[in-house]
PDBQT receptor file of N, H, CA, C and O in Angstrom, charges set to zero:
ATOM      1  N   MET A   1      87.905 124.510  99.518  1.00  0.00    +0.000 N 
ATOM      2  CA  MET A   1      87.653 125.587  98.587  1.00  0.00    +0.000 C 
ATOM      3  C   MET A   1      88.959 126.350  98.393  1.00  0.00    +0.000 C 
ATOM      4  O   MET A   1      89.632 126.692  99.365  1.00  0.00    +0.000 OA
ATOM      5  N   SER A   2      89.312 126.614  97.155  1.00  0.00    +0.000 N 
ATOM      6  H   SER A   2      88.766 126.337  96.365  1.00  0.00    +0.000 HD
ATOM      7  CA  SER A   2      90.566 127.307  96.894  1.00  0.00    +0.000 C 
ATOM      8  C   SER A   2      90.395 128.801  97.106  1.00  0.00    +0.000 C 
ATOM      9  O   SER A   2      89.276 129.306  97.190  1.00  0.00    +0.000 OA
ATOM     10  N   ALA A   3      91.503 129.491  97.189  1.00  0.00    +0.000 N 
ATOM     11  H   ALA A   3      92.412 129.080  97.121  1.00  0.00    +0.000 HD
ATOM     12  CA  ALA A   3      91.481 130.937  97.431  1.00  0.00    +0.000 C 
ATOM     13  C   ALA A   3      90.825 131.667  96.265  1.00  0.00    +0.000 C 
ATOM     14  O   ALA A   3      90.102 132.640  96.477  1.00  0.00    +0.000 OA
ATOM     15  N   GLY A   4      91.067 131.211  95.038  1.00  0.00    +0.000 N 
ATOM     16  H   GLY A   4      91.654 130.420  94.866  1.00  0.00    +0.000 HD
ATOM     17  CA  GLY A   4      90.468 131.838  93.862  1.00  0.00    +0.000 C 
ATOM     18  C   GLY A   4      88.957 131.671  93.850  1.00  0.00    +0.000 C 
ATOM     19  O   GLY A   4      88.222 132.598  93.509  1.00  0.00    +0.000 OA
ATOM     20  N   SER A   5      88.509 130.504  94.217  1.00  0.00    +0.000 N 
ATOM     21  H   SER A   5      89.106 129.751  94.494  1.00  0.00    +0.000 HD
ATOM     22  CA  SER A   5      87.071 130.237  94.261  1.00  0.00    +0.000 C 
ATOM     23  C   SER A   5      86.403 131.068  95.348  1.00  0.00    +0.000 C 
ATOM     24  O   SER A   5      85.305 131.591  95.159  1.00  0.00    +0.000 OA
ATOM     25  N   LEU A   6      87.078 131.184  96.491  1.00  0.00    +0.000 N 
ATOM     26  H   LEU A   6      87.971 130.759  96.645  1.00  0.00    +0.000 HD
ATOM     27  CA  LEU A   6      86.544 131.981  97.589  1.00  0.00    +0.000 C 
ATOM     28  C   LEU A   6      86.469 133.450  97.188  1.00  0.00    +0.000 C 
ATOM     29  O   LEU A   6      85.503 134.140  97.512  1.00  0.00    +0.000 OA
ATOM     30  N   ARG A   7      87.490 133.921  96.485  1.00  0.00    +0.000 N 
ATOM     31  H   ARG A   7      88.275 133.360  96.222  1.00  0.00    +0.000 HD
ATOM     32  CA  ARG A   7      87.496 135.321  96.033  1.00  0.00    +0.000 C 
ATOM     33  C   ARG A   7      86.367 135.563  95.040  1.00  0.00    +0.000 C 
ATOM     34  O   ARG A   7      85.678 136.581  95.111  1.00  0.00    +0.000 OA
ATOM     35  N   LEU A   8      86.181 134.625  94.112  1.00  0.00    +0.000 N 
ATOM     36  H   LEU A   8      86.741 133.798  94.055  1.00  0.00    +0.000 HD
ATOM     37  CA  LEU A   8      85.108 134.742  93.131  1.00  0.00    +0.000 C 
ATOM     38  C   LEU A   8      83.752 134.764  93.821  1.00  0.00    +0.000 C 
ATOM     39  O   LEU A   8      82.875 135.543  93.446  1.00  0.00    +0.000 OA
ATOM     40  N   THR A   9      83.580 133.932  94.806  1.00  0.00    +0.000 N 
ATOM     41  H   THR A   9      84.293 133.299  95.110  1.00  0.00    +0.000 HD
ATOM     42  CA  THR A   9      82.329 133.900  95.560  1.00  0.00    +0.000 C 
ATOM     43  C   THR A   9      82.105 135.228  96.269  1.00  0.00    +0.000 C 
ATOM     44  O   THR A   9      80.982 135.731  96.296  1.00  0.00    +0.000 OA
ATOM     45  N   ALA A  10      83.152 135.798  96.840  1.00  0.00    +0.000 N 
ATOM     46  H   ALA A  10      84.064 135.389  96.818  1.00  0.00    +0.000 HD
ATOM     47  CA  ALA A  10      83.032 137.079  97.536  1.00  0.00    +0.000 C 
ATOM     48  C   ALA A  10      82.673 138.194  96.562  1.00  0.00    +0.000 C 
ATOM     49  O   ALA A  10      81.853 139.058  96.873  1.00  0.00    +0.000 OA
ATOM     50  N   VAL A  11      83.286 138.172  95.391  1.00  0.00    +0.000 N 
ATOM     51  H   VAL A  11      83.951 137.470  95.139  1.00  0.00    +0.000 HD
ATOM     52  CA  VAL A  11      83.000 139.197  94.380  1.00  0.00    +0.000 C 
ATOM     53  C   VAL A  11      81.567 139.071  93.893  1.00  0.00    +0.000 C 
ATOM     54  O   VAL A  11      80.865 140.076  93.783  1.00  0.00    +0.000 OA
ATOM     55  N   LEU A  12      81.125 137.872  93.604  1.00  0.00    +0.000 N 
ATOM     56  H   LEU A  12      81.695 137.056  93.693  1.00  0.00    +0.000 HD
ATOM     57  CA  LEU A  12      79.752 137.662  93.145  1.00  0.00    +0.000 C 
ATOM     58  C   LEU A  12      78.739 138.051  94.215  1.00  0.00    +0.000 C 
ATOM     59  O   LEU A  12      77.683 138.603  93.906  1.00  0.00    +0.000 OA
ATOM     60  N   ASP A  13      79.060 137.766  95.460  1.00  0.00    +0.000 N 
ATOM     61  H   ASP A  13      79.917 137.318  95.711  1.00  0.00    +0.000 HD
ATOM     62  CA  ASP A  13      78.174 138.152  96.562  1.00  0.00    +0.000 C 
ATOM     63  C   ASP A  13      78.074 139.677  96.653  1.00  0.00    +0.000 C 
ATOM     64  O   ASP A  13      76.989 140.219  96.863  1.00  0.00    +0.000 OA
ATOM     65  N   ALA A  14      79.189 140.355  96.498  1.00  0.00    +0.000 N 
ATOM     66  H   ALA A  14      80.070 139.915  96.327  1.00  0.00    +0.000 HD
ATOM     67  CA  ALA A  14      79.186 141.825  96.534  1.00  0.00    +0.000 C 
ATOM     68  C   ALA A  14      78.370 142.385  95.370  1.00  0.00    +0.000 C 
ATOM     69  O   ALA A  14      77.639 143.359  95.546  1.00  0.00    +0.000 OA
ATOM     70  N   LEU A  15      78.486 141.788  94.193  1.00  0.00    +0.000 N 
ATOM     71  H   LEU A  15      79.080 140.997  94.050  1.00  0.00    +0.000 HD
ATOM     72  CA  LEU A  15      77.705 142.235  93.041  1.00  0.00    +0.000 C 
ATOM     73  C   LEU A  15      76.208 142.034  93.274  1.00  0.00    +0.000 C 
ATOM     74  O   LEU A  15      75.396 142.885  92.914  1.00  0.00    +0.000 OA
ATOM     75  N   ASP A  16      75.857 140.908  93.875  1.00  0.00    +0.000 N 
ATOM     76  H   ASP A  16      76.517 140.216  94.167  1.00  0.00    +0.000 HD
ATOM     77  CA  ASP A  16      74.448 140.655  94.183  1.00  0.00    +0.000 C 
ATOM     78  C   ASP A  16      73.900 141.695  95.159  1.00  0.00    +0.000 C 
ATOM     79  O   ASP A  16      72.775 142.169  95.001  1.00  0.00    +0.000 OA
ATOM     80  N   ARG A  17      74.689 142.041  96.154  1.00  0.00    +0.000 N 
ATOM     81  H   ARG A  17      75.602 141.655  96.282  1.00  0.00    +0.000 HD
ATOM     82  CA  ARG A  17      74.234 143.036  97.138  1.00  0.00    +0.000 C 
ATOM     83  C   ARG A  17      74.149 144.430  96.521  1.00  0.00    +0.000 C 
ATOM     84  O   ARG A  17      73.311 145.231  96.935  1.00  0.00    +0.000 OA
ATOM     85  N   ALA A  18      74.986 144.731  95.555  1.00  0.00    +0.000 N 
ATOM     86  H   ALA A  18      75.667 144.080  95.219  1.00  0.00    +0.000 HD
ATOM     87  CA  ALA A  18      74.980 146.057  94.931  1.00  0.00    +0.000 C 
ATOM     88  C   ALA A  18      73.893 146.173  93.866  1.00  0.00    +0.000 C 
ATOM     89  O   ALA A  18      73.414 147.275  93.598  1.00  0.00    +0.000 OA
ATOM     90  N   SER A  19      73.501 145.074  93.263  1.00  0.00    +0.000 N 
ATOM     91  H   SER A  19      73.890 144.179  93.481  1.00  0.00    +0.000 HD
ATOM     92  CA  SER A  19      72.549 145.149  92.163  1.00  0.00    +0.000 C 
ATOM     93  C   SER A  19      71.149 145.546  92.626  1.00  0.00    +0.000 C 
ATOM     94  O   SER A  19      70.425 146.195  91.872  1.00  0.00    +0.000 OA
ATOM     95  N   GLY A  20      70.753 145.185  93.821  1.00  0.00    +0.000 N 
ATOM     96  H   GLY A  20      71.342 144.657  94.434  1.00  0.00    +0.000 HD
ATOM     97  CA  GLY A  20      69.427 145.556  94.329  1.00  0.00    +0.000 C 
ATOM     98  C   GLY A  20      69.246 147.061  94.411  1.00  0.00    +0.000 C 
ATOM     99  O   GLY A  20      68.304 147.590  93.822  1.00  0.00    +0.000 OA
ATOM    100  N   PRO A  21      70.108 147.763  95.115  1.00  0.00    +0.000 N 
ATOM    101  CA  PRO A  21      69.988 149.219  95.169  1.00  0.00    +0.000 C 
ATOM    102  C   PRO A  21      70.131 149.882  93.807  1.00  0.00    +0.000 C 
ATOM    103  O   PRO A  21      69.477 150.891  93.544  1.00  0.00    +0.000 OA
ATOM    104  N   LEU A  22      70.971 149.336  92.940  1.00  0.00    +0.000 N 
ATOM    105  H   LEU A  22      71.503 148.516  93.154  1.00  0.00    +0.000 HD
ATOM    106  CA  LEU A  22      71.126 149.916  91.605  1.00  0.00    +0.000 C 
ATOM    107  C   LEU A  22      69.844 149.780  90.792  1.00  0.00    +0.000 C 
ATOM    108  O   LEU A  22      69.491 150.681  90.031  1.00  0.00    +0.000 OA
ATOM    109  N   LYS A  23      69.152 148.664  90.948  1.00  0.00    +0.000 N 
ATOM    110  H   LYS A  23      69.439 147.932  91.566  1.00  0.00    +0.000 HD
ATOM    111  CA  LYS A  23      67.875 148.485  90.254  1.00  0.00    +0.000 C 
ATOM    112  C   LYS A  23      66.851 149.493  90.766  1.00  0.00    +0.000 C 
ATOM    113  O   LYS A  23      66.068 150.035  89.987  1.00  0.00    +0.000 OA
ATOM    114  N   LYS A  24      66.857 149.742  92.072  1.00  0.00    +0.000 N 
ATOM    115  H   LYS A  24      67.494 149.301  92.705  1.00  0.00    +0.000 HD
ATOM    116  CA  LYS A  24      65.941 150.737  92.649  1.00  0.00    +0.000 C 
ATOM    117  C   LYS A  24      66.270 152.134  92.133  1.00  0.00    +0.000 C 
ATOM    118  O   LYS A  24      65.369 152.924  91.849  1.00  0.00    +0.000 OA
ATOM    119  N   ILE A  25      67.543 152.432  92.012  1.00  0.00    +0.000 N 
ATOM    120  H   ILE A  25      68.275 151.791  92.242  1.00  0.00    +0.000 HD
ATOM    121  CA  ILE A  25      67.964 153.735  91.488  1.00  0.00    +0.000 C 
ATOM    122  C   ILE A  25      67.506 153.889  90.042  1.00  0.00    +0.000 C 
ATOM    123  O   ILE A  25      67.016 154.951  89.659  1.00  0.00    +0.000 OA
ATOM    124  N   MET A  26      67.657 152.857  89.248  1.00  0.00    +0.000 N 
ATOM    125  H   MET A  26      68.055 151.994  89.558  1.00  0.00    +0.000 HD
ATOM    126  CA  MET A  26      67.238 152.908  87.846  1.00  0.00    +0.000 C 
ATOM    127  C   MET A  26      65.724 153.109  87.742  1.00  0.00    +0.000 C 
ATOM    128  O   MET A  26      65.257 153.895  86.917  1.00  0.00    +0.000 OA
ATOM    129  N   ALA A  27      64.966 152.407  88.571  1.00  0.00    +0.000 N 
ATOM    130  H   ALA A  27      65.345 151.769  89.241  1.00  0.00    +0.000 HD
ATOM    131  CA  ALA A  27      63.508 152.550  88.542  1.00  0.00    +0.000 C 
ATOM    132  C   ALA A  27      63.109 153.960  88.954  1.00  0.00    +0.000 C 
ATOM    133  O   ALA A  27      62.220 154.555  88.344  1.00  0.00    +0.000 OA
ATOM    134  N   SER A  28      63.749 154.493  89.970  1.00  0.00    +0.000 N 
ATOM    135  H   SER A  28      64.471 154.009  90.465  1.00  0.00    +0.000 HD
ATOM    136  CA  SER A  28      63.451 155.857  90.409  1.00  0.00    +0.000 C 
ATOM    137  C   SER A  28      63.820 156.871  89.333  1.00  0.00    +0.000 C 
ATOM    138  O   SER A  28      63.108 157.855  89.129  1.00  0.00    +0.000 OA
ATOM    139  N   SER A  29      64.912 156.634  88.657  1.00  0.00    +0.000 N 
ATOM    140  H   SER A  29      65.491 155.835  88.823  1.00  0.00    +0.000 HD
ATOM    141  CA  SER A  29      65.344 157.526  87.596  1.00  0.00    +0.000 C 
ATOM    142  C   SER A  29      64.337 157.531  86.445  1.00  0.00    +0.000 C 
ATOM    143  O   SER A  29      64.025 158.586  85.893  1.00  0.00    +0.000 OA
ATOM    144  N   LYS A  30      63.837 156.366  86.092  1.00  0.00    +0.000 N 
ATOM    145  H   LYS A  30      64.090 155.509  86.540  1.00  0.00    +0.000 HD
ATOM    146  CA  LYS A  30      62.837 156.282  85.028  1.00  0.00    +0.000 C 
ATOM    147  C   LYS A  30      61.564 157.001  85.437  1.00  0.00    +0.000 C 
ATOM    148  O   LYS A  30      60.951 157.696  84.627  1.00  0.00    +0.000 OA
ATOM    149  N   CYS A  31      61.163 156.835  86.693  1.00  0.00    +0.000 N 
ATOM    150  H   CYS A  31      61.660 156.270  87.351  1.00  0.00    +0.000 HD
ATOM    151  CA  CYS A  31      59.963 157.499  87.199  1.00  0.00    +0.000 C 
ATOM    152  C   CYS A  31      60.147 159.014  87.174  1.00  0.00    +0.000 C 
ATOM    153  O   CYS A  31      59.247 159.747  86.763  1.00  0.00    +0.000 OA
ATOM    154  N   LEU A  32      61.290 159.470  87.606  1.00  0.00    +0.000 N 
ATOM    155  H   LEU A  32      62.020 158.875  87.940  1.00  0.00    +0.000 HD
ATOM    156  CA  LEU A  32      61.577 160.902  87.604  1.00  0.00    +0.000 C 
ATOM    157  C   LEU A  32      61.599 161.450  86.187  1.00  0.00    +0.000 C 
ATOM    158  O   LEU A  32      61.082 162.539  85.936  1.00  0.00    +0.000 OA
ATOM    159  N   SER A  33      62.184 160.718  85.270  1.00  0.00    +0.000 N 
ATOM    160  H   SER A  33      62.604 159.833  85.474  1.00  0.00    +0.000 HD
ATOM    161  CA  SER A  33      62.230 161.146  83.884  1.00  0.00    +0.000 C 
ATOM    162  C   SER A  33      60.824 161.281  83.312  1.00  0.00    +0.000 C 
ATOM    163  O   SER A  33      60.527 162.238  82.596  1.00  0.00    +0.000 OA
ATOM    164  N   SER A  34      59.976 160.336  83.625  1.00  0.00    +0.000 N 
ATOM    165  H   SER A  34      60.217 159.559  84.207  1.00  0.00    +0.000 HD
ATOM    166  CA  SER A  34      58.591 160.386  83.157  1.00  0.00    +0.000 C 
ATOM    167  C   SER A  34      57.869 161.590  83.744  1.00  0.00    +0.000 C 
ATOM    168  O   SER A  34      57.144 162.288  83.035  1.00  0.00    +0.000 OA
ATOM    169  N   ALA A  35      58.062 161.835  85.023  1.00  0.00    +0.000 N 
ATOM    170  H   ALA A  35      58.651 161.269  85.599  1.00  0.00    +0.000 HD
ATOM    171  CA  ALA A  35      57.420 162.981  85.674  1.00  0.00    +0.000 C 
ATOM    172  C   ALA A  35      57.909 164.295  85.076  1.00  0.00    +0.000 C 
ATOM    173  O   ALA A  35      57.127 165.227  84.892  1.00  0.00    +0.000 OA
ATOM    174  N   LEU A  36      59.189 164.369  84.775  1.00  0.00    +0.000 N 
ATOM    175  H   LEU A  36      59.825 163.612  84.924  1.00  0.00    +0.000 HD
ATOM    176  CA  LEU A  36      59.728 165.583  84.160  1.00  0.00    +0.000 C 
ATOM    177  C   LEU A  36      59.153 165.806  82.765  1.00  0.00    +0.000 C 
ATOM    178  O   LEU A  36      58.867 166.942  82.387  1.00  0.00    +0.000 OA
ATOM    179  N   GLN A  37      58.984 164.742  82.007  1.00  0.00    +0.000 N 
ATOM    180  H   GLN A  37      59.216 163.819  82.314  1.00  0.00    +0.000 HD
ATOM    181  CA  GLN A  37      58.396 164.872  80.677  1.00  0.00    +0.000 C 
ATOM    182  C   GLN A  37      56.950 165.367  80.778  1.00  0.00    +0.000 C 
ATOM    183  O   GLN A  37      56.522 166.205  79.984  1.00  0.00    +0.000 OA
ATOM    184  N   GLU A  38      56.201 164.849  81.754  1.00  0.00    +0.000 N 
ATOM    185  H   GLU A  38      56.549 164.169  82.399  1.00  0.00    +0.000 HD
ATOM    186  CA  GLU A  38      54.827 165.296  81.953  1.00  0.00    +0.000 C 
ATOM    187  C   GLU A  38      54.786 166.775  82.336  1.00  0.00    +0.000 C 
ATOM    188  O   GLU A  38      53.936 167.521  81.849  1.00  0.00    +0.000 OA
ATOM    189  N   GLN A  39      55.693 167.192  83.200  1.00  0.00    +0.000 N 
ATOM    190  H   GLN A  39      56.383 166.586  83.595  1.00  0.00    +0.000 HD
ATOM    191  CA  GLN A  39      55.731 168.590  83.611  1.00  0.00    +0.000 C 
ATOM    192  C   GLN A  39      56.121 169.500  82.452  1.00  0.00    +0.000 C 
ATOM    193  O   GLN A  39      55.602 170.609  82.324  1.00  0.00    +0.000 OA
ATOM    194  N   LYS A  40      57.030 169.034  81.618  1.00  0.00    +0.000 N 
ATOM    195  H   LYS A  40      57.452 168.133  81.722  1.00  0.00    +0.000 HD
ATOM    196  CA  LYS A  40      57.440 169.819  80.447  1.00  0.00    +0.000 C 
ATOM    197  C   LYS A  40      56.261 169.995  79.498  1.00  0.00    +0.000 C 
ATOM    198  O   LYS A  40      56.057 171.084  78.961  1.00  0.00    +0.000 OA
ATOM    199  N   ALA A  41      55.490 168.944  79.288  1.00  0.00    +0.000 N 
ATOM    200  H   ALA A  41      55.656 168.060  79.724  1.00  0.00    +0.000 HD
ATOM    201  CA  ALA A  41      54.320 169.029  78.415  1.00  0.00    +0.000 C 
ATOM    202  C   ALA A  41      53.271 169.965  79.015  1.00  0.00    +0.000 C 
ATOM    203  O   ALA A  41      52.650 170.746  78.295  1.00  0.00    +0.000 OA
ATOM    204  N   ALA A  42      53.077 169.889  80.321  1.00  0.00    +0.000 N 
ATOM    205  H   ALA A  42      53.582 169.254  80.906  1.00  0.00    +0.000 HD
ATOM    206  CA  ALA A  42      52.110 170.773  80.977  1.00  0.00    +0.000 C 
ATOM    207  C   ALA A  42      52.552 172.227  80.858  1.00  0.00    +0.000 C 
ATOM    208  O   ALA A  42      51.726 173.107  80.616  1.00  0.00    +0.000 OA
ATOM    209  N   LEU A  43      53.831 172.485  81.025  1.00  0.00    +0.000 N 
ATOM    210  H   LEU A  43      54.502 171.770  81.222  1.00  0.00    +0.000 HD
ATOM    211  CA  LEU A  43      54.353 173.841  80.886  1.00  0.00    +0.000 C 
ATOM    212  C   LEU A  43      54.162 174.357  79.464  1.00  0.00    +0.000 C 
ATOM    213  O   LEU A  43      53.830 175.525  79.265  1.00  0.00    +0.000 OA
ATOM    214  N   ALA A  44      54.367 173.504  78.492  1.00  0.00    +0.000 N 
ATOM    215  H   ALA A  44      54.637 172.555  78.654  1.00  0.00    +0.000 HD
ATOM    216  CA  ALA A  44      54.168 173.907  77.097  1.00  0.00    +0.000 C 
ATOM    217  C   ALA A  44      52.707 174.278  76.860  1.00  0.00    +0.000 C 
ATOM    218  O   ALA A  44      52.416 175.253  76.166  1.00  0.00    +0.000 OA
ATOM    219  N   ARG A  45      51.784 173.501  77.437  1.00  0.00    +0.000 N 
ATOM    220  H   ARG A  45      52.020 172.709  78.001  1.00  0.00    +0.000 HD
ATOM    221  CA  ARG A  45      50.355 173.823  77.288  1.00  0.00    +0.000 C 
ATOM    222  C   ARG A  45      50.021 175.146  77.963  1.00  0.00    +0.000 C 
ATOM    223  O   ARG A  45      49.260 175.949  77.423  1.00  0.00    +0.000 OA
ATOM    224  N   LEU A  46      50.588 175.371  79.139  1.00  0.00    +0.000 N 
ATOM    225  H   LEU A  46      51.206 174.719  79.578  1.00  0.00    +0.000 HD
ATOM    226  CA  LEU A  46      50.347 176.634  79.838  1.00  0.00    +0.000 C 
ATOM    227  C   LEU A  46      50.909 177.816  79.065  1.00  0.00    +0.000 C 
ATOM    228  O   LEU A  46      50.271 178.866  78.989  1.00  0.00    +0.000 OA
ATOM    229  N   ASN A  47      52.088 177.658  78.493  1.00  0.00    +0.000 N 
ATOM    230  H   ASN A  47      52.606 176.805  78.555  1.00  0.00    +0.000 HD
ATOM    231  CA  ASN A  47      52.674 178.733  77.689  1.00  0.00    +0.000 C 
ATOM    232  C   ASN A  47      51.821 179.030  76.466  1.00  0.00    +0.000 C 
ATOM    233  O   ASN A  47      51.650 180.191  76.094  1.00  0.00    +0.000 OA
ATOM    234  N   ALA A  48      51.286 177.993  75.841  1.00  0.00    +0.000 N 
ATOM    235  H   ALA A  48      51.425 177.050  76.144  1.00  0.00    +0.000 HD
ATOM    236  CA  ALA A  48      50.413 178.199  74.684  1.00  0.00    +0.000 C 
ATOM    237  C   ALA A  48      49.140 178.933  75.098  1.00  0.00    +0.000 C 
ATOM    238  O   ALA A  48      48.672 179.825  74.392  1.00  0.00    +0.000 OA
ATOM    239  N   ALA A  49      48.587 178.551  76.244  1.00  0.00    +0.000 N 
ATOM    240  H   ALA A  49      48.968 177.826  76.818  1.00  0.00    +0.000 HD
ATOM    241  CA  ALA A  49      47.382 179.231  76.729  1.00  0.00    +0.000 C 
ATOM    242  C   ALA A  49      47.681 180.690  77.050  1.00  0.00    +0.000 C 
ATOM    243  O   ALA A  49      46.868 181.573  76.777  1.00  0.00    +0.000 OA
ATOM    244  N   GLN A  50      48.836 180.934  77.622  1.00  0.00    +0.000 N 
ATOM    245  H   GLN A  50      49.497 180.217  77.844  1.00  0.00    +0.000 HD
ATOM    246  CA  GLN A  50      49.220 182.313  77.947  1.00  0.00    +0.000 C 
ATOM    247  C   GLN A  50      49.364 183.145  76.662  1.00  0.00    +0.000 C 
ATOM    248  O   GLN A  50      48.940 184.300  76.621  1.00  0.00    +0.000 OA
ATOM    249  N   ARG A  51      49.956 182.563  75.625  1.00  0.00    +0.000 N 
ATOM    250  H   ARG A  51      50.301 181.625  75.659  1.00  0.00    +0.000 HD
ATOM    251  CA  ARG A  51      50.072 183.274  74.346  1.00  0.00    +0.000 C 
ATOM    252  C   ARG A  51      48.694 183.591  73.774  1.00  0.00    +0.000 C 
ATOM    253  O   ARG A  51      48.477 184.669  73.219  1.00  0.00    +0.000 OA
ATOM    254  N   ASP A  52      47.765 182.648  73.912  1.00  0.00    +0.000 N 
ATOM    255  H   ASP A  52      47.941 181.773  74.363  1.00  0.00    +0.000 HD
ATOM    256  CA  ASP A  52      46.403 182.878  73.423  1.00  0.00    +0.000 C 
ATOM    257  C   ASP A  52      45.735 184.022  74.174  1.00  0.00    +0.000 C 
ATOM    258  O   ASP A  52      45.063 184.857  73.570  1.00  0.00    +0.000 OA
ATOM    259  N   VAL A  53      45.920 184.060  75.493  1.00  0.00    +0.000 N 
ATOM    260  H   VAL A  53      46.466 183.381  75.984  1.00  0.00    +0.000 HD
ATOM    261  CA  VAL A  53      45.325 185.123  76.306  1.00  0.00    +0.000 C 
ATOM    262  C   VAL A  53      45.926 186.471  75.920  1.00  0.00    +0.000 C 
ATOM    263  O   VAL A  53      45.201 187.457  75.790  1.00  0.00    +0.000 OA
ATOM    264  N   ILE A  54      47.230 186.521  75.739  1.00  0.00    +0.000 N 
ATOM    265  H   ILE A  54      47.820 185.720  75.846  1.00  0.00    +0.000 HD
ATOM    266  CA  ILE A  54      47.891 187.771  75.349  1.00  0.00    +0.000 C 
ATOM    267  C   ILE A  54      47.387 188.226  73.988  1.00  0.00    +0.000 C 
ATOM    268  O   ILE A  54      47.106 189.409  73.797  1.00  0.00    +0.000 OA
ATOM    269  N   ALA A  55      47.271 187.308  73.047  1.00  0.00    +0.000 N 
ATOM    270  H   ALA A  55      47.499 186.347  73.202  1.00  0.00    +0.000 HD
ATOM    271  CA  ALA A  55      46.778 187.662  71.712  1.00  0.00    +0.000 C 
ATOM    272  C   ALA A  55      45.344 188.165  71.792  1.00  0.00    +0.000 C 
ATOM    273  O   ALA A  55      44.982 189.116  71.099  1.00  0.00    +0.000 OA
ATOM    274  N   HIS A  56      44.528 187.542  72.623  1.00  0.00    +0.000 N 
ATOM    275  H   HIS A  56      44.821 186.769  73.186  1.00  0.00    +0.000 HD
ATOM    276  CA  HIS A  56      43.145 187.976  72.784  1.00  0.00    +0.000 C 
ATOM    277  C   HIS A  56      43.080 189.386  73.378  1.00  0.00    +0.000 C 
ATOM    278  O   HIS A  56      42.299 190.222  72.925  1.00  0.00    +0.000 OA
ATOM    279  N   ARG A  57      43.893 189.635  74.380  1.00  0.00    +0.000 N 
ATOM    280  H   ARG A  57      44.527 188.956  74.748  1.00  0.00    +0.000 HD
ATOM    281  CA  ARG A  57      43.921 190.972  74.997  1.00  0.00    +0.000 C 
ATOM    282  C   ARG A  57      44.369 192.033  73.987  1.00  0.00    +0.000 C 
ATOM    283  O   ARG A  57      43.823 193.136  73.948  1.00  0.00    +0.000 OA
ATOM    284  N   GLN A  58      45.363 191.687  73.175  1.00  0.00    +0.000 N 
ATOM    285  H   GLN A  58      45.807 190.791  73.207  1.00  0.00    +0.000 HD
ATOM    286  CA  GLN A  58      45.833 192.638  72.174  1.00  0.00    +0.000 C 
ATOM    287  C   GLN A  58      44.757 192.928  71.149  1.00  0.00    +0.000 C 
ATOM    288  O   GLN A  58      44.613 194.067  70.706  1.00  0.00    +0.000 OA
ATOM    289  N   GLN A  59      44.009 191.922  70.772  1.00  0.00    +0.000 N 
ATOM    290  H   GLN A  59      44.126 190.996  71.132  1.00  0.00    +0.000 HD
ATOM    291  CA  GLN A  59      42.897 192.124  69.826  1.00  0.00    +0.000 C 
ATOM    292  C   GLN A  59      41.821 193.001  70.454  1.00  0.00    +0.000 C 
ATOM    293  O   GLN A  59      41.252 193.863  69.785  1.00  0.00    +0.000 OA
ATOM    294  N   GLN A  60      41.542 192.783  71.738  1.00  0.00    +0.000 N 
ATOM    295  H   GLN A  60      42.004 192.083  72.282  1.00  0.00    +0.000 HD
ATOM    296  CA  GLN A  60      40.519 193.571  72.419  1.00  0.00    +0.000 C 
ATOM    297  C   GLN A  60      40.949 195.039  72.532  1.00  0.00    +0.000 C 
ATOM    298  O   GLN A  60      40.124 195.944  72.410  1.00  0.00    +0.000 OA
ATOM    299  N   GLN A  61      42.222 195.262  72.760  1.00  0.00    +0.000 N 
ATOM    300  H   GLN A  61      42.892 194.527  72.859  1.00  0.00    +0.000 HD
ATOM    301  CA  GLN A  61      42.714 196.627  72.873  1.00  0.00    +0.000 C 
ATOM    302  C   GLN A  61      42.718 197.332  71.509  1.00  0.00    +0.000 C 
ATOM    303  O   GLN A  61      42.563 198.551  71.438  1.00  0.00    +0.000 OA
ATOM    304  N   ALA A  62      42.893 196.569  70.441  1.00  0.00    +0.000 N 
ATOM    305  H   ALA A  62      43.018 195.578  70.499  1.00  0.00    +0.000 HD
ATOM    306  CA  ALA A  62      42.930 197.153  69.096  1.00  0.00    +0.000 C 
ATOM    307  C   ALA A  62      41.543 197.601  68.648  1.00  0.00    +0.000 C 
ATOM    308  O   ALA A  62      41.420 198.461  67.776  1.00  0.00    +0.000 OA
ATOM    309  N   ILE A  63      40.513 197.032  69.232  1.00  0.00    +0.000 N 
ATOM    310  H   ILE A  63      40.613 196.333  69.940  1.00  0.00    +0.000 HD
ATOM    311  CA  ILE A  63      39.143 197.363  68.824  1.00  0.00    +0.000 C 
ATOM    312  C   ILE A  63      38.714 198.672  69.410  1.00  0.00    +0.000 C 
ATOM    313  O   ILE A  63      37.589 199.114  69.176  1.00  0.00    +0.000 OA
TER     314      ILE A  63
């Protein structure tokens, strides 16, 4: 085996070992992104409900 071939094999082996953890990081990142989007939507719903409650209270006080 020549030195160039051995070096190429070593580089490819290192890439194979690094790709597993990188795939896990990408999957975790996608999961986190999805969870953040869900939380943002929930917060928007809560803010809308809070605005409705405030508007209702203001109407009750005006009566």
